[in-house]
Structure formats: C-alpha cells, structure tokens
LOKOLNU-240985 format. One record per residue (C-alpha): residue in one letter; x, y, z. Coordinates in nm, 2 decimals, padded with zeros to 4 digits. Layout:
BEGIN
+------+--------+--------+--------+
: paba :     xx :     yy :     zz :
+------+--------+--------+--------+
:    a :      X :      Y :      Z :
...
+------+--------+--------+--------+
This chain:
BEGIN
+------+--------+--------+--------+
: paba :     xx :     yy :     zz :
+------+--------+--------+--------+
:    x :  31.16 :  25.50 :  00.83 :
:    x :  31.54 :  25.54 :  00.84 :
:    x :  31.62 :  25.17 :  00.82 :
:    x :  31.54 :  24.99 :  00.50 :
:    x :  31.32 :  24.67 :  00.50 :
:    x :  31.31 :  24.38 :  00.25 :
:    x :  30.95 :  24.29 :  00.17 :
:    x :  31.01 :  24.08 : -00.15 :
:    x :  31.31 :  23.93 : -00.32 :
:    x :  31.39 :  23.84 : -00.67 :
:    x :  31.70 :  23.61 : -00.74 :
:    x :  31.79 :  23.59 : -01.10 :
:    x :  31.87 :  23.24 : -01.23 :
:    x :  31.67 :  23.05 : -00.97 :
:    x :  31.31 :  22.92 : -00.99 :
:    x :  31.07 :  23.08 : -00.73 :
:    x :  30.90 :  22.79 : -00.56 :
:    x :  30.67 :  23.01 : -00.34 :
:    x :  30.64 :  23.31 : -00.11 :
:    x :  30.50 :  23.24 :  00.25 :
:    x :  30.40 :  23.49 :  00.50 :
:    x :  30.77 :  23.56 :  00.57 :
:    x :  31.01 :  23.35 :  00.34 :
:    x :  31.07 :  23.34 : -00.02 :
:    x :  31.18 :  23.00 : -00.14 :
:    x :  31.40 :  22.94 : -00.46 :
:    x :  31.50 :  22.61 : -00.62 :
:    x :  31.83 :  22.55 : -00.81 :
:    x :  31.74 :  22.20 : -00.90 :
:    x :  31.93 :  22.03 : -00.63 :
:    x :  31.89 :  22.25 : -00.32 :
:    x :  31.64 :  22.51 : -00.19 :
:    x :  31.73 :  22.86 : -00.11 :
:    x :  31.52 :  22.99 :  00.19 :
:    x :  31.52 :  23.37 :  00.21 :
:    x :  31.37 :  23.53 :  00.52 :
:    x :  31.23 :  23.88 :  00.43 :
:    x :  31.12 :  24.16 :  00.67 :
:    x :  30.75 :  24.09 :  00.62 :
:    x :  30.53 :  24.05 :  00.92 :
:    x :  30.19 :  23.90 :  00.94 :
:    x :  29.93 :  23.96 :  01.22 :
:    x :  29.58 :  23.82 :  01.24 :
:    x :  29.65 :  23.60 :  00.94 :
:    x :  29.74 :  23.89 :  00.71 :
:    x :  30.07 :  24.02 :  00.58 :
:    x :  30.11 :  24.38 :  00.66 :
:    x :  30.18 :  24.66 :  00.43 :
:    x :  30.52 :  24.74 :  00.61 :
:    x :  30.80 :  24.53 :  00.74 :
:    x :  31.02 :  24.51 :  01.05 :
:    x :  31.39 :  24.63 :  01.02 :
:    x :  31.64 :  24.34 :  01.03 :
:    x :  31.36 :  24.08 :  01.11 :
:    x :  31.46 :  23.84 :  00.83 :
:    x :  31.84 :  23.85 :  00.93 :
:    x :  31.74 :  23.79 :  01.29 :
:    x :  31.51 :  23.50 :  01.21 :
:    x :  31.77 :  23.33 :  00.99 :
:    x :  32.06 :  23.38 :  01.25 :
:    x :  31.85 :  23.26 :  01.54 :
:    x :  31.75 :  22.95 :  01.34 :
:    x :  32.12 :  22.88 :  01.25 :
:    x :  32.21 :  22.92 :  01.62 :
:    x :  31.96 :  22.66 :  01.73 :
:    x :  32.03 :  22.41 :  01.44 :
:    x :  32.39 :  22.40 :  01.56 :
:    x :  32.29 :  22.38 :  01.93 :
:    x :  32.05 :  22.08 :  01.84 :
:    x :  32.27 :  21.91 :  01.59 :
:    x :  32.34 :  21.61 :  01.83 :
:    x :  31.97 :  21.57 :  01.89 :
:    x :  31.83 :  21.56 :  01.54 :
:    x :  31.96 :  21.59 :  01.18 :
:    x :  31.87 :  21.93 :  01.00 :
:    x :  31.83 :  22.06 :  00.66 :
:    x :  32.10 :  22.33 :  00.66 :
:    x :  32.37 :  22.32 :  00.39 :
:    x :  32.54 :  22.65 :  00.35 :
:    x :  32.53 :  23.03 :  00.42 :
:    x :  32.71 :  23.10 :  00.11 :
:    x :  32.42 :  23.27 : -00.06 :
:    x :  32.37 :  23.51 : -00.37 :
:    x :  32.48 :  23.87 : -00.31 :
:    x :  32.25 :  24.10 : -00.13 :
:    x :  32.10 :  23.81 :  00.07 :
:    x :  32.39 :  23.76 :  00.32 :
:    x :  32.26 :  23.69 :  00.67 :
:    x :  31.91 :  23.64 :  00.57 :
:    x :  31.93 :  23.33 :  00.35 :
:    x :  32.05 :  22.98 :  00.36 :
:    x :  32.08 :  22.68 :  00.13 :
:    x :  31.90 :  22.37 :  00.25 :
:    x :  31.84 :  22.01 :  00.16 :
:    x :  31.53 :  21.93 : -00.04 :
:    x :  31.33 :  21.73 :  00.22 :
:    x :  31.00 :  21.56 :  00.16 :
:    x :  30.80 :  21.77 :  00.42 :
:    x :  30.57 :  21.61 :  00.67 :
:    x :  30.23 :  21.78 :  00.66 :
:    x :  30.21 :  21.84 :  01.04 :
:    x :  30.30 :  22.13 :  01.27 :
:    x :  30.47 :  21.97 :  01.58 :
:    x :  30.39 :  22.18 :  01.87 :
:    x :  30.55 :  22.15 :  02.22 :
:    x :  30.39 :  22.33 :  02.51 :
:    x :  30.55 :  22.37 :  02.86 :
:    x :  30.32 :  22.64 :  02.98 :
:    x :  29.96 :  22.71 :  02.93 :
:    x :  29.89 :  23.01 :  02.71 :
:    x :  29.73 :  23.12 :  02.38 :
:    x :  29.50 :  22.88 :  02.22 :
:    x :  29.60 :  22.60 :  02.47 :
:    x :  29.46 :  22.83 :  02.75 :
:    x :  29.14 :  22.88 :  02.57 :
:    x :  29.10 :  22.51 :  02.50 :
:    x :  29.18 :  22.42 :  02.86 :
:    x :  28.92 :  22.68 :  02.99 :
:    x :  28.66 :  22.52 :  02.76 :
:    x :  28.73 :  22.16 :  02.80 :
:    x :  28.98 :  22.09 :  03.09 :
:    x :  29.24 :  21.97 :  02.83 :
:    x :  29.46 :  22.08 :  02.55 :
:    x :  29.42 :  21.90 :  02.21 :
:    x :  29.24 :  21.62 :  02.40 :
:    x :  29.52 :  21.58 :  02.67 :
:    x :  29.36 :  21.60 :  03.02 :
:    x :  29.52 :  21.84 :  03.26 :
:    x :  29.49 :  21.90 :  03.63 :
:    x :  29.20 :  22.13 :  03.74 :
:    x :  29.26 :  22.46 :  03.86 :
:    x :  29.55 :  22.57 :  03.63 :
:    x :  29.59 :  22.95 :  03.58 :
:    x :  29.69 :  23.12 :  03.26 :
:    x :  30.07 :  23.10 :  03.21 :
:    x :  30.11 :  22.82 :  03.46 :
:    x :  30.38 :  22.57 :  03.39 :
:    x :  30.24 :  22.24 :  03.30 :
:    x :  30.33 :  21.92 :  03.51 :
:    x :  30.51 :  21.79 :  03.20 :
:    x :  30.56 :  21.94 :  02.85 :
:    x :  30.29 :  21.80 :  02.60 :
:    x :  30.28 :  21.74 :  02.23 :
:    x :  30.00 :  21.91 :  02.06 :
:    x :  30.01 :  21.87 :  01.68 :
:    x :  29.83 :  22.09 :  01.43 :
:    x :  29.75 :  22.07 :  01.06 :
:    x :  29.95 :  22.30 :  00.84 :
:    x :  29.75 :  22.59 :  00.69 :
:    x :  29.88 :  22.78 :  00.40 :
:    x :  29.64 :  23.05 :  00.47 :
:    x :  29.46 :  23.13 :  00.79 :
:    x :  29.52 :  22.95 :  01.13 :
:    x :  29.67 :  22.60 :  01.18 :
:    x :  29.41 :  22.37 :  01.33 :
:    x :  29.50 :  22.19 :  01.66 :
:    x :  29.43 :  21.82 :  01.64 :
:    x :  29.46 :  21.53 :  01.87 :
:    x :  29.76 :  21.29 :  01.87 :
:    x :  29.52 :  21.02 :  01.74 :
:    x :  29.41 :  21.23 :  01.45 :
:    x :  29.79 :  21.31 :  01.38 :
:    x :  29.86 :  20.93 :  01.37 :
:    x :  29.59 :  20.88 :  01.11 :
:    x :  29.74 :  21.16 :  00.90 :
:    x :  30.11 :  21.05 :  00.89 :
:    x :  30.10 :  20.70 :  01.04 :
:    x :  30.12 :  20.58 :  01.40 :
:    x :  30.49 :  20.51 :  01.41 :
:    x :  30.59 :  20.84 :  01.25 :
:    x :  30.37 :  21.04 :  01.47 :
:    x :  30.52 :  20.88 :  01.79 :
:    x :  30.86 :  20.95 :  01.65 :
:    x :  30.77 :  21.30 :  01.58 :
:    x :  30.62 :  21.35 :  01.93 :
:    x :  30.93 :  21.21 :  02.11 :
:    x :  31.16 :  21.42 :  01.90 :
:    x :  30.95 :  21.74 :  01.95 :
:    x :  30.96 :  21.70 :  02.32 :
:    x :  31.33 :  21.61 :  02.33 :
:    x :  31.42 :  21.92 :  02.13 :
:    x :  31.19 :  22.14 :  02.34 :
:    x :  31.33 :  22.02 :  02.67 :
:    x :  31.70 :  22.08 :  02.55 :
:    x :  31.62 :  22.42 :  02.42 :
:    x :  31.40 :  22.52 :  02.71 :
:    x :  31.66 :  22.41 :  02.96 :
:    x :  31.92 :  22.62 :  02.79 :
:    x :  31.70 :  22.92 :  02.75 :
:    x :  31.62 :  22.92 :  03.12 :
:    x :  31.99 :  22.96 :  03.19 :
:    x :  31.97 :  23.27 :  02.98 :
:    x :  31.68 :  23.42 :  03.15 :
:    x :  31.42 :  23.32 :  02.90 :
:    x :  31.12 :  23.09 :  02.93 :
:    x :  31.02 :  22.91 :  02.61 :
:    x :  30.65 :  22.87 :  02.68 :
:    x :  30.57 :  22.69 :  02.36 :
:    x :  30.70 :  22.64 :  02.00 :
:    x :  30.64 :  22.48 :  01.69 :
:    x :  30.86 :  22.26 :  01.46 :
:    x :  30.85 :  22.14 :  01.11 :
:    x :  31.01 :  21.81 :  00.99 :
:    x :  31.09 :  21.65 :  00.66 :
:    x :  31.23 :  21.33 :  00.54 :
:    x :  31.58 :  21.34 :  00.39 :
:    x :  31.77 :  21.03 :  00.30 :
:    x :  31.52 :  20.82 :  00.50 :
:    x :  31.57 :  21.01 :  00.83 :
:    x :  31.34 :  21.26 :  01.00 :
:    x :  31.51 :  21.59 :  00.95 :
:    x :  31.45 :  21.92 :  01.12 :
:    x :  31.35 :  22.19 :  00.88 :
:    x :  31.22 :  22.55 :  00.83 :
:    x :  31.27 :  22.80 :  01.11 :
:    x :  31.36 :  22.68 :  01.46 :
:    x :  31.29 :  22.84 :  01.79 :
:    x :  31.24 :  23.20 :  01.67 :
:    x :  31.01 :  23.47 :  01.81 :
:    x :  30.78 :  23.40 :  01.51 :
:    x :  30.75 :  23.03 :  01.60 :
:    x :  30.77 :  23.04 :  01.97 :
:    x :  30.65 :  23.22 :  02.28 :
:    x :  30.96 :  23.37 :  02.46 :
:    x :  30.88 :  23.52 :  02.81 :
:    x :  31.13 :  23.70 :  03.03 :
:    x :  31.20 :  23.47 :  03.33 :
:    x :  31.25 :  23.79 :  03.56 :
:    x :  30.90 :  23.91 :  03.53 :
:    x :  30.72 :  23.57 :  03.50 :
:    x :  30.40 :  23.57 :  03.71 :
:    x :  30.12 :  23.31 :  03.65 :
:    x :  29.76 :  23.41 :  03.65 :
:    x :  29.79 :  23.66 :  03.36 :
:    x :  29.93 :  23.69 :  03.01 :
:    x :  30.32 :  23.75 :  03.01 :
:    x :  30.52 :  24.01 :  02.83 :
:    x :  30.69 :  23.84 :  02.54 :
:    x :  30.97 :  23.89 :  02.28 :
:    x :  30.75 :  23.88 :  01.97 :
:    x :  30.50 :  24.08 :  01.77 :
:    x :  30.27 :  24.18 :  02.05 :
:    x :  30.35 :  24.55 :  01.99 :
:    x :  30.21 :  24.50 :  01.64 :
:    x :  29.90 :  24.31 :  01.75 :
:    x :  29.84 :  24.59 :  02.03 :
:    x :  29.90 :  24.86 :  01.77 :
:    x :  29.65 :  24.71 :  01.51 :
:    x :  29.38 :  24.67 :  01.79 :
:    x :  29.43 :  25.04 :  01.90 :
:    x :  29.37 :  25.17 :  01.54 :
:    x :  29.05 :  24.94 :  01.53 :
:    x :  29.15 :  24.76 :  01.21 :
:    x :  28.86 :  24.53 :  01.11 :
:    x :  29.11 :  24.26 :  01.03 :
:    x :  29.00 :  24.25 :  00.67 :
:    x :  29.22 :  24.34 :  00.37 :
:    x :  29.39 :  24.56 :  00.29 :
:    x :  29.62 :  24.51 :  00.59 :
:    x :  29.75 :  24.86 :  00.72 :
:    x :  30.10 :  24.97 :  00.75 :
:    x :  30.26 :  25.01 :  01.09 :
:    x :  30.39 :  25.33 :  01.25 :
:    x :  30.76 :  25.37 :  01.25 :
:    x :  30.77 :  25.36 :  01.63 :
:    x :  30.59 :  25.02 :  01.64 :
:    x :  30.81 :  24.87 :  01.37 :
:    x :  31.13 :  24.98 :  01.54 :
:    x :  31.01 :  24.87 :  01.89 :
:    x :  30.92 :  24.53 :  01.75 :
:    x :  31.25 :  24.50 :  01.58 :
:    x :  31.43 :  24.57 :  01.92 :
:    x :  31.23 :  24.31 :  02.08 :
:    x :  31.34 :  24.05 :  01.83 :
:    x :  31.70 :  24.16 :  01.86 :
:    x :  31.68 :  24.15 :  02.25 :
:    x :  31.57 :  23.79 :  02.23 :
:    x :  31.86 :  23.70 :  02.00 :
:    x :  32.11 :  23.88 :  02.23 :
:    x :  31.97 :  23.72 :  02.55 :
:    x :  31.97 :  23.38 :  02.39 :
:    x :  32.30 :  23.38 :  02.20 :
:    x :  32.51 :  23.63 :  02.39 :
:    x :  32.57 :  23.80 :  02.06 :
:    x :  32.44 :  24.11 :  01.88 :
:    x :  32.29 :  24.09 :  01.52 :
+------+--------+--------+--------+
C-alpha cells in the first residue's frame, strides 16, 4: 500500500496505560494522552492491516463534535499540543473516573436493535409499535444502555439493570444527557445530508460533573447513513467499515484468530468512506 498506516505507537517518557482495539492510552501522571491508531477491528478481532488516515480522522471528528456539543455537556478534552509524530491523531484529556456503561441512543431500528425487535417486539425491554420495518425511524429516540466489554461484544441491558449498576439517579441523568446529545447532533447531521441512526457515548466523572469522554460520533461509534438514499425496509449503505465486513465474508474467514489482512483496495475504499463522512459533516477535508 502506498499510504503508510500506524498500527501501534510508542511514546518515550510516558506510561502506557493500555491498548484498545483502536486507541493507545498513555499517562503523564496528571493527564491522559489518547492516541488513535489506524487499527481496525471486525467481528471482535483486530485485523492484521490498518486503514490509512483512520486515526487522524477519528480524532478530528471527535474534536469537531466536542466543540459542537460544548454547551450541552462538559467534555474531557484539554489540548492538541501532543508529542511529535502524533499530530492530528492524539489529544490530551482529563483523567476522569469512567462510568462502566455504554450509553447508546437509537433513532432508527437497525443492527442488534432490529434483531431484538424481531424477536421480542421491543429493544432492550422498551416496547415499540408493531409492524416496524428494518431501518424505520422510531417514534422517539430511545436510550438502550450496554455493559462495556474489553473483549467481545458489549451486552445490551435494560434501563432497570443499568440503574442497578450505576444507581438510579446517575442512570437517569445519563439517559437524559445521551438523548439530548443525540438529538442536537442528529438534527445538525440531517442538515448536512447524513442520518445518525444510532450512536454510543462514554461518560466519566470529573470534578463532580458528568463529563463526555472517549470518541464521539465517529463512524466507529455510530451508524451514519446518507439521507439521499434512505429507504426503510432494508439495510442502508453506511459511512463505516461495511466494506471490511463484506470483504471478510467474501474470503470466508472463519472469524477465529489469526485475523487476516485486507486487500489494498478494501483498505483504501474504507478510508475514503470515513473521509467522506468527515467532509459531509464538517464541510472540511482532513
């Protein structure tokens, strides 16, 4: 591949806190440095090759949304003045006490929510009208929390279960905040020709306040659909790693380690999809 990818980082002088599916996290004692690599995961495995510019795009899109949402919720961002070589793909953030809950907002019925609805007529225990089709817009956006998994799939849970995990008051605050953020972002994205079908947020506590943390409204954490081709009753084309999933299905990978590498074409097409979403939403090129 002609474009280089960053699959792993090493920052001298900083303590490595951990490596996630995409991000490397470092600690200087007072702040955390979050570095978005070009790693990509599919079917719960990190693939052997990365996506050009993915880490820079995820970071820049997160920064765009954090600024856009600053009047709705405090966030963990401190500075983009990062060590050499990490410009554009890293940011210094506050050390928050993370809340062990994935906060998911759904405005449309898709993915695991569609499967749940087909089986039960509800999503995460929330009853929905009969007769909804795949990709239909819901009567109102819903909050469907999940437990955070370090490996494998997050597990959808009911609001009642979330309340038991984090406390009723905090769960209610997280629900209301998640839906408020989703509505503001989804309304804006629609003016840019993109439907945000669903998305997930992570929150922490900093200085006693609920604080938006981690990545925000990226193609990795959200389902972005082009408004121009939206048609309920089927899956929608999306600005995410669907090319990757389709490729892995086409080569009949058994979804067991070792995870395969991607063809150059698939990696570049996926990169272009991410960049297209960034251009549409922000009006800027990476």
